[in-house]
N, CA, C and O atoms as a MOPAC input file, in Angstrom:
PM7 MOZYME 1SCF
protein

 N    -26.69100 1    49.28100 1    78.04600 1
 C    -27.28600 1    48.87300 1    76.63900 1
 C    -28.87100 1    49.48900 1    77.00300 1
 O    -29.57600 1    49.85600 1    76.06300 1
 N    -29.49100 1    49.59400 1    78.73100 1
 C    -30.56600 1    49.54200 1    78.30600 1
 C    -31.27600 1    50.50600 1    78.10800 1
 O    -32.40900 1    50.48700 1    77.62500 1
 N    -30.61500 1    51.50300 1    78.49600 1
 C    -30.80200 1    53.13200 1    78.29200 1
 C    -30.78000 1    53.37400 1    76.89000 1
 O    -30.94900 1    54.49000 1    76.39900 1
 N    -30.49000 1    51.92400 1    75.99200 1
 C    -30.71200 1    52.54700 1    74.26000 1
 C    -31.78300 1    51.35300 1    73.88300 1
 O    -32.17700 1    51.28500 1    72.71900 1
 N    -32.05700 1    50.80700 1    74.45600 1
 C    -33.13400 1    49.48700 1    74.23100 1
 C    -34.35300 1    49.63000 1    73.32800 1
 O    -34.74400 1    48.57700 1    72.82400 1
 N    -34.98600 1    50.68100 1    73.04900 1
 C    -35.93500 1    51.36000 1    72.93400 1
 C    -35.78600 1    51.97200 1    71.37300 1
 O    -36.78400 1    52.17300 1    70.68100 1
 N    -34.44300 1    52.23900 1    70.91200 1
 C    -33.84900 1    52.57200 1    70.19700 1
 C    -33.53100 1    51.17500 1    68.62200 1
 O    -33.25300 1    51.39100 1    67.44300 1
 N    -33.75200 1    49.81300 1    69.39400 1
 C    -33.44600 1    48.76000 1    69.31700 1
 C    -33.81600 1    48.68900 1    67.45600 1
 O    -34.03800 1    49.84600 1    67.09900 1
 N    -33.92800 1    47.76200 1    66.32100 1
 C    -34.30300 1    47.56200 1    65.67500 1
 C    -34.61000 1    48.60900 1    64.44800 1
 O    -35.05000 1    48.42600 1    63.31300 1
 N    -34.12600 1    49.96900 1    65.26500 1
 C    -34.78200 1    50.81400 1    64.15100 1
 C    -33.50500 1    51.80500 1    62.82000 1
 O    -32.78900 1    52.79100 1    62.98800 1
 N    -33.65900 1    51.25900 1    62.07100 1
 C    -32.37600 1    51.48800 1    60.36600 1
 C    -32.23000 1    53.36500 1    60.30800 1
 O    -33.00800 1    54.13100 1    59.74000 1
 N    -30.79000 1    53.77700 1    61.21100 1
 C    -30.79500 1    54.92400 1    60.58800 1
 C    -29.21700 1    54.45900 1    59.56500 1
 O    -28.63600 1    53.37600 1    59.50200 1
 N    -28.95300 1    55.59200 1    58.97800 1
 C    -27.78200 1    55.91000 1    57.98200 1
 C    -26.81900 1    56.33600 1    58.47700 1
 O    -26.91400 1    56.75600 1    59.63100 1
 N    -25.57300 1    56.38400 1    57.80400 1
 C    -24.15600 1    56.40100 1    58.50300 1
 C    -24.31800 1    57.65800 1    59.03500 1
 O    -24.01800 1    57.99800 1    60.18000 1
 N    -25.13500 1    58.80600 1    57.57400 1
 C    -24.37400 1    59.77900 1    57.80700 1
 C    -25.42900 1    60.19800 1    58.92700 1
 O    -24.91800 1    60.61800 1    59.96500 1
 N    -26.65100 1    60.15600 1    58.88600 1
 C    -27.19200 1    60.48200 1    59.28400 1
 C    -26.49400 1    60.05400 1    61.29700 1
 O    -26.42100 1    60.97600 1    62.10900 1
 N    -26.21000 1    59.01700 1    61.57300 1
 C    -26.27800 1    58.92400 1    62.64400 1
 C    -24.40600 1    59.52900 1    63.23400 1
 O    -24.01400 1    59.60700 1    64.39900 1
 N    -23.91900 1    59.72900 1    62.44800 1
 C    -22.36000 1    60.75300 1    62.89200 1
 C    -23.71900 1    62.16100 1    62.75200 1
 O    -24.52900 1    62.13700 1    63.67900 1
 N    -23.81600 1    62.66500 1    62.26900 1
 C    -24.47300 1    64.00500 1    62.78500 1
 C    -25.61900 1    63.93300 1    64.43000 1
 O    -25.66600 1    64.81800 1    65.28500 1
 N    -26.53900 1    62.39400 1    64.43900 1
 C    -26.78700 1    62.64200 1    65.62900 1
 C    -25.63100 1    62.23400 1    66.51700 1
 O    -25.72600 1    62.99600 1    67.47900 1
 N    -24.91100 1    61.68400 1    66.65200 1
 C    -23.84000 1    61.31700 1    67.39600 1
 C    -22.99200 1    61.35000 1    67.86300 1
 O    -22.58200 1    60.78200 1    68.87500 1
 N    -22.38700 1    62.33100 1    66.90800 1
 C    -21.62900 1    63.33000 1    67.20600 1
 C    -19.95200 1    62.29400 1    67.00200 1
 O    -18.91500 1    62.63100 1    67.57400 1
 N    -20.03500 1    61.35600 1    66.30800 1
 C    -18.89600 1    60.50900 1    65.66000 1
 C    -18.85200 1    60.88600 1    64.21700 1
 O    -19.81200 1    60.90000 1    63.44700 1
 N    -17.44000 1    61.23300 1    63.91400 1
 C    -17.36200 1    61.08900 1    62.15600 1
 C    -17.37000 1    60.07900 1    61.52400 1
 O    -16.87700 1    58.99400 1    61.83300 1
 N    -18.15300 1    60.48400 1    60.23100 1
 C    -18.76600 1    59.03400 1    58.90800 1
 C    -17.40300 1    57.94300 1    58.92100 1
 O    -17.63700 1    56.73900 1    59.02600 1
 N    -16.32200 1    58.31500 1    58.83800 1
 C    -15.43500 1    57.32500 1    58.48000 1
 C    -15.16200 1    56.02700 1    59.90000 1
 O    -15.05800 1    54.80200 1    59.94600 1
 N    -15.14100 1    56.90400 1    60.66800 1
 C    -15.11900 1    56.10100 1    62.33500 1
 C    -16.17300 1    55.31000 1    62.35600 1
 O    -15.88800 1    54.30000 1    62.99900 1
 N    -17.43300 1    55.28100 1    61.89500 1
 C    -18.94600 1    54.49800 1    62.11800 1
 C    -18.28800 1    53.74600 1    60.65600 1
 O    -17.77800 1    52.62500 1    60.64000 1
 N    -18.36500 1    54.20600 1    60.05200 1
 C    -18.21800 1    53.07700 1    58.50000 1
 C    -16.78800 1    52.07100 1    58.66400 1
 O    -16.84400 1    51.06400 1    57.95900 1
 N    -15.78400 1    52.18700 1    59.32800 1
 C    -14.67900 1    51.28200 1    59.96100 1
 C    -16.06800 1    50.08300 1    61.02800 1
 O    -16.38200 1    48.89900 1    60.90100 1
 N    -16.39300 1    50.85700 1    61.70200 1
 C    -16.82100 1    49.55200 1    62.64000 1
 C    -17.88800 1    49.34100 1    62.05800 1
 O    -18.29200 1    48.39400 1    62.73300 1
 N    -18.91000 1    49.57100 1    61.05700 1
 C    -19.52900 1    48.45400 1    60.22100 1
 C    -18.78800 1    47.44200 1    59.51700 1
 O    -18.88100 1    46.21800 1    59.60700 1
 N    -18.02600 1    48.16400 1    58.78900 1
 C    -16.57600 1    47.33800 1    57.60400 1
 C    -16.27700 1    45.81300 1    59.31700 1
 O    -16.39100 1    44.58900 1    59.25900 1
 N    -15.96900 1    46.55200 1    60.31300 1
 C    -15.45400 1    45.50000 1    60.97500 1
 C    -16.18800 1    44.84900 1    62.05900 1
 O    -15.74400 1    44.63500 1    63.18700 1
 N    -18.22900 1    44.32800 1    61.28600 1
 C    -18.25500 1    43.69100 1    61.66500 1
 C    -18.99900 1    44.08000 1    63.33700 1
 O    -19.80300 1    43.23100 1    63.72300 1
 N    -18.82900 1    44.93000 1    64.00400 1
 C    -19.02200 1    45.60500 1    65.48500 1
 C    -20.31100 1    46.24100 1    65.26100 1
 O    -20.76600 1    45.83100 1    66.32800 1
 N    -21.48800 1    47.03900 1    64.66100 1
 C    -22.29200 1    47.12900 1    63.88400 1
 C    -23.19100 1    46.51500 1    62.75000 1
 O    -22.93300 1    46.46800 1    61.54700 1
 N    -24.51800 1    45.96700 1    63.53400 1
 C    -24.83400 1    45.16500 1    62.01400 1
 C    -25.47800 1    46.60800 1    60.88500 1
 O    -25.89500 1    47.71800 1    61.21600 1
 N    -25.36500 1    46.15900 1    59.89900 1
 C    -26.49900 1    46.27300 1    59.35800 1
 C    -27.58600 1    45.72600 1    59.06900 1
 O    -27.76500 1    44.62500 1    58.54800 1
 N    -28.65300 1    46.81500 1    59.54600 1
 C    -30.35200 1    46.14300 1    59.04000 1
 C    -31.30900 1    45.74100 1    58.20400 1
 O    -32.30500 1    45.03100 1    58.34900 1
 N    -30.63900 1    46.56100 1    56.91700 1
 C    -31.50700 1    47.22200 1    55.84300 1
 C    -30.73800 1    48.44100 1    54.97800 1
 O    -29.81700 1    49.20400 1    55.26700 1
 N    -31.42800 1    48.28400 1    53.97000 1
 C    -31.19100 1    49.64300 1    52.57800 1
 C    -32.10900 1    50.70100 1    52.62700 1
 O    -33.29400 1    50.49400 1    52.88800 1
 N    -31.71300 1    51.68600 1    52.42300 1
 C    -32.45700 1    52.48200 1    52.07800 1
 C    -32.60800 1    52.71400 1    50.74600 1
 O    -33.82200 1    52.80900 1    50.56400 1
 N    -31.92300 1    52.88200 1    49.52900 1
 C    -31.89000 1    53.18700 1    48.11200 1
 C    -30.41100 1    52.90100 1    48.25700 1
 O    -30.47400 1    51.68200 1    48.41900 1
 N    -29.30000 1    53.15500 1    48.30100 1
 C    -27.95000 1    53.24400 1    48.12200 1
 C    -27.71100 1    53.22300 1    49.50300 1
 O    -26.68100 1    52.55600 1    49.40500 1
 N    -27.83000 1    53.42700 1    50.84000 1
 C    -27.83400 1    53.93700 1    51.72600 1
 C    -27.99400 1    53.15500 1    53.20300 1
 O    -29.05700 1    53.21400 1    53.82100 1
 N    -26.48400 1    52.19600 1    53.85300 1
 C    -26.62800 1    50.66600 1    54.51100 1
 C    -27.55300 1    51.69000 1    55.97300 1
 O    -27.22100 1    52.83900 1    56.26300 1
 N    -28.93100 1    50.75600 1    56.83100 1
 C    -29.15900 1    51.53700 1    57.66100 1
 C    -28.32900 1    50.76600 1    58.76400 1
 O    -28.63700 1    49.58200 1    58.62900 1
 N    -27.48600 1    50.88600 1    59.71500 1
 C    -27.56400 1    50.40800 1    60.72100 1
 C    -28.53500 1    50.16700 1    62.31400 1
 O    -28.89100 1    51.24500 1    62.78900 1
 N    -28.70000 1    49.69400 1    62.62500 1
 C    -29.22500 1    49.84500 1    63.91300 1
 C    -28.84300 1    50.06000 1    65.09900 1
 O    -27.93500 1    49.66200 1    65.82800 1
 N    -30.57800 1    51.48500 1    65.22700 1
 C    -29.77400 1    53.14300 1    66.03500 1
 C    -29.53700 1    52.98200 1    67.39300 1
 O    -29.11400 1    53.91100 1    68.08000 1
 N    -29.84500 1    51.54700 1    67.96800 1
 C    -29.71300 1    51.33700 1    69.35300 1
 C    -28.13300 1    50.80800 1    69.50800 1
 O    -27.56000 1    51.22700 1    70.51300 1
 N    -27.53400 1    50.12200 1    68.81300 1
 C    -26.09500 1    49.62500 1    69.12200 1
 C    -25.67800 1    51.35800 1    68.41200 1
 O    -25.62500 1    52.22300 1    69.28700 1
 N    -25.49800 1    51.67700 1    67.47500 1
 C    -24.76700 1    53.11900 1    67.35100 1
 C    -24.60200 1    54.00500 1    68.68700 1
 O    -23.52800 1    54.29100 1    69.21700 1
 N    -25.74300 1    54.33900 1    69.07300 1
 C    -26.23100 1    54.60500 1    70.16300 1
 C    -25.34300 1    54.65500 1    71.26200 1
 O    -24.75500 1    55.59900 1    71.78700 1
 N    -25.37100 1    53.26800 1    71.53400 1
 C    -24.47000 1    52.59600 1    72.54900 1
 C    -23.01400 1    52.72600 1    72.22100 1
 O    -22.43600 1    52.93300 1    73.28800 1
 N    -22.16200 1    52.69900 1    71.23200 1
 C    -21.10800 1    52.80400 1    70.80500 1
 C    -20.47700 1    54.54600 1    70.62600 1
 O    -19.37300 1    54.96700 1    70.27900 1
 N    -21.41500 1    55.06600 1    70.93200 1
 C    -21.54200 1    56.56300 1    70.60600 1
 C    -20.97800 1    56.84400 1    71.85000 1
 O    -19.83800 1    57.25800 1    72.05600 1
 N    -22.00800 1    56.54600 1    72.81500 1
 C    -21.59400 1    57.05300 1    74.40300 1
 C    -20.37900 1    56.58200 1    74.80200 1
 O    -19.46800 1    57.35200 1    75.10500 1
 N    -20.26100 1    55.28000 1    74.83700 1
 C    -19.04400 1    55.02100 1    75.29300 1
 C    -17.84400 1    55.13000 1    74.39400 1
 O    -16.91500 1    54.38500 1    74.70700 1
 N    -17.62900 1    56.06000 1    73.12600 1
 C    -16.69100 1    56.02900 1    72.49500 1
 C    -16.39800 1    57.40900 1    73.48900 1
 O    -15.35300 1    57.43800 1    74.14000 1
 N    -17.32500 1    58.48600 1    73.56400 1
 C    -17.28500 1    59.60300 1    73.55300 1
 C    -16.92800 1    59.68900 1    75.52500 1
 O    -16.64900 1    60.64400 1    76.24900 1
 N    -17.04800 1    58.73900 1    75.70800 1
 C    -16.87000 1    58.91000 1    77.14300 1
 C    -15.12800 1    57.95100 1    77.28000 1
 O    -14.55200 1    58.17400 1    78.34500 1
 N    -14.70300 1    57.40400 1    76.71900 1
 C    -13.17300 1    56.78000 1    76.62200 1
 C    -12.49700 1    58.39500 1    76.07300 1
 O    -11.58700 1    59.16300 1    76.38500 1
 N    -13.17200 1    58.33200 1    75.46200 1
 C    -12.45800 1    59.44700 1    74.26300 1
 C    -12.18200 1    61.18800 1    75.24000 1
 O    -11.42700 1    62.10800 1    74.92600 1
 N    -13.12400 1    61.07900 1    76.44000 1
 C    -12.97100 1    62.46900 1    76.80400 1
 C    -12.02900 1    62.05400 1    78.38400 1
 O    -12.06900 1    62.91600 1    79.26200 1
 N    -11.36600 1    60.97600 1    78.62000 1
 C    -10.39000 1    60.51900 1    79.19700 1
 C     -9.11600 1    60.01000 1    78.80100 1
 O     -8.20900 1    59.27300 1    79.18900 1
 N     -9.60300 1    61.03300 1    77.47300 1
 C     -8.21800 1    60.95900 1    76.61100 1
 C     -7.04000 1    59.19600 1    76.72400 1
 O     -5.89700 1    58.81900 1    76.98300 1
 N     -7.96100 1    58.85400 1    76.44300 1
 C     -7.27300 1    57.21400 1    76.14200 1
 C     -8.08000 1    56.41800 1    74.31900 1
 O     -9.08800 1    56.71200 1    73.67600 1
 N     -7.19600 1    55.58700 1    74.15400 1
 C     -7.47300 1    55.12300 1    72.58200 1
 C     -9.04900 1    54.33400 1    72.37500 1
 O     -9.04400 1    53.37500 1    73.14700 1
 N     -9.48500 1    54.35300 1    72.12700 1
 C    -11.37900 1    53.82300 1    71.46700 1
 C    -11.17500 1    53.20800 1    71.16400 1
 O    -10.79400 1    52.39600 1    72.00600 1
 N    -11.12700 1    52.79100 1    69.95500 1
 C    -11.37000 1    51.62600 1    69.22700 1
 C    -11.39400 1    50.09400 1    69.77300 1
 O    -12.36300 1    49.35100 1    69.92900 1
 N     -9.85800 1    49.83900 1    70.03900 1
 C     -9.27000 1    48.81200 1    71.52600 1
 C     -9.96100 1    48.63600 1    72.87300 1
 O    -10.07200 1    47.65100 1    73.60300 1
 N    -10.40900 1    49.94400 1    72.98200 1
 C    -11.37700 1    49.71900 1    74.34000 1
 C    -12.67200 1    49.23700 1    74.19800 1
 O    -13.23700 1    48.46300 1    74.97000 1
 N    -13.11700 1    49.72200 1    73.18900 1
 C    -14.14300 1    49.34100 1    72.32700 1
 C    -14.96600 1    48.01900 1    72.27300 1
 O    -15.93500 1    47.59300 1    72.90300 1
 N    -14.27400 1    47.60000 1    71.37900 1
 C    -14.08000 1    46.29500 1    70.74200 1
 C    -13.31500 1    45.35300 1    71.32800 1
 O    -13.83400 1    44.23700 1    71.30600 1
 N    -12.16400 1    45.42700 1    71.89200 1
 C    -11.51000 1    44.86100 1    72.84200 1
 C    -10.01600 1    44.07600 1    71.83600 1
 O     -9.14700 1    43.43200 1    72.42400 1

């Protein structure tokens, strides 16, 4: 998580996070709804999530997916 610490507390919309980190929007929305990624604010009608958290989970998601394993169970137990 240390490599993403500089992003901590910065808000990013779910759609921007999907583009930036290469995880489809419905997957990120599911992680947010499950409480794995905190909502840190709102911008009009868009939820802003903590960029450090999504960057970390996206990194882990791609690493696990590359190995051909189920991602959600391995990411969140």
